[in-house]
Every structure is written in structure tokens, then in C-alpha cells.
N, C-alpha and C positions, 0 to 999 in steps of 0.2 A: 379490496374486500369492501366488502356493502355494509350496509347498517341500516335498522331500522323498514323506513318503508322502501329503500332498493332493493331489498331481497324478493326474487319473484316469485320462489315457490310454493309449491301448494305446501307440504308438510316438510317440516324441519325435523332436525335427530338434536335434543337440546342437552349440552355439556356441562360441567363446573361443579363447582366446590362450593358455589350459592345455592344450588336448584336441589331439594329433597327427591323428586323426582326423576331421574334420567332417564329420557325416551323421546319418541317420535310424536312430533303435535302437529294440530295445526299452525298454519302460520300468525292465525286469528290470536289463537290462546299464546303463541308463543308469546306474541307482543304485548298480551293484557298483563302475562307473567313480569314481563323487564319494565312496563308502567309501572306495576304497581310497585317494583322495588326500586324503583326511580333512578333504571341502569339504563344500558343502550343493548340491543342484540344483535349480535354480529356476525356475521357469515365466516368460519375458520374456513370449512374447505367448500368448496364450493362442486368440484367435481365428483364427492361424495354423492350417492343415492339414496337418502335423500342427503340432501346437503345438514353439514354439520354445522350448527352456531351456540353461540355461548353468550349468558347475559354477561356482561360488564359494562364501567363506566369507559366510555371510548376514549372520550382526552385523556384520563389520568394513563390509561394505557400508549395511548398517543407518546405518552409524556416518557414513559416509561424506555419506549422505543426509542426515542432521539436522548435520553439519556445515556442507554445503553451503547448507541452508535457511536457516541460521545467518547466516552471510555474506551470502547474498541480501537477509536484513533488516536486517543492519547497515550496509550499502551503498544501501539505501533512503532516501529525501532524508524528513527529520523538516519537521513543518510545523507552526510556532511561529504561535499567534495572539494577538498585541498586541491588546488593550484602551484605547482611548479614550472617553471618559465627555464627554456636556457637557448642559446644561442649556438648558432653551428660550429660552430669554435671555442668551444668551451672547452678551460685548461680542466688541469686533474684537481686542483683544490677546489675551483668551485662548484666540481660536478661530485665531490667526496662531499660539500658542506651541504648541498643539496639531497644526498642522497642520503645524509643522517636526520636531513626535516624529514625526508619520504620516511622511511624509517618508524619516526615516532608518528607522521599521521594515521599510516597503517595499523600501527599499535592502538591507538587510542580506538580504531575501527573506523575512521573516516579510509572515503576511495582518494585517489592521489589522478590528478590531471595532468601529466607530463604533456610539454608543449615544445617546440623548438621552433622558434620565431625566424623567418628568415626577411632581412630589411635587404632593398633593388634589387643589386643583383645576386647576393648570399644565396637563391634560390636554387645556383648552379650545384651546391652544396648537400641538393638536397639527398644524395647517398649516405653523408658525414650526418646529417641529421637524423636520419632513418638507424645507423649502427648507434650513435649516441643513444639514441632510445631504446633499442634490444639490449644495449649492456646494462642500461637503469633497471629495465625489467628483470633480465639479469641477477641483478646486484639485488634484488629486494622478494628473490623466490621466496623465502623463508618467511618473510612479510606477508606478500601480498602475490596473487598471478594476474597477470594482465588481462583482460578483458577482451582488446582484441588487441590488429597488430598496426603499428603504426602507420596510420594514413596521413595521407597531404589534403589541405584542406585550404585552399588561396597560398597566403602568404605562410600557413603555420602546419606543421606535423604533429598531430593529438594521438598521445596510447593512454587508456582508461588501466589504473592499476585497482585492484576490490583485493580488500584486505582478506586476512583465512578467517573460516568459521573457527572461533576457539573451542577446545571438544569441552564438553563439561562433564 
């Protein structure tokens, strides 16, 4: 977006609320009109023939754009990831306890990162870890869906579960 002296076109089309007579003007007259109002001549659409310009307070315009962007960012959904850790030989009671927590996290709208940690030689039980994570995902089907199949990264196996979207 070019402003004032940066505009290279010979003629421009002026638009806006603060202009009595909208139309095509030589660049010198458009610049003079902007100076008389104490505002800036801003090129809105450079690809048009002739380019479309508007007389506005450019600093105020930039401020409003930043304010809009900040507001959009604050309205966007923030994704929280909760982690639940298992061992390859997690017993039933611990599994049910962690399952209950995962259900709470998913119903709150948080993602759940379930991981099985293998210590030392327990890596030989990686198939048990995979079964554990798959069972975990099946038990949580009514609360969330698995984003990926369990995958082994070093000495731990990871699986992400996203909450189901609530119907409005």
C-alpha cells in the first residue's frame, strides 16, 4: 500500500466518505485535496485503471488494523494439550484412573497426548505399548478421536487424541 509521494500514477480515482465529488483526478490535485484536509492520500487498489485512492488519516488506519488483528487473535481458540503417561505394563486400575482424567480433559475441549515410556530394556514390549494406546483410543471414542496412530519416537510411543466438536 503506497501513500502520498510514493504513488506513481498520473491520474487516480478518488473514493471515500469525506470527498464531495468522487471521480478521476490528476495526482497533483488529489494530493492538494489531501493536504487541504490534513490527511494522507492512500492507494487502495493499485491494479485498477486508474488506481483507486482514498483520503484518510494513515496512522489512524494502521492503528485500527492492528487493533482488529489483536481482537481476531484474542477471539481465536486456544488449544491446550494435556499429557497422560503410561508404562508398558500399566495395570487395570491405573489405566482406568488415567482414562477418567483423559475423559475430563477431552470434555473440557483440551487435546490429550497419551504416551507410553519405555525404560531400559522394556522397549521389547513396544507391541504392548501400542495395544495399550489403541485400547485407550477406543475407550475414548465418545469423547474424542485419535489424530494419528501410535508412533514410536525414541524410547516413547505417542498418540494424540482431539476432542469431538460439540454440535451447536
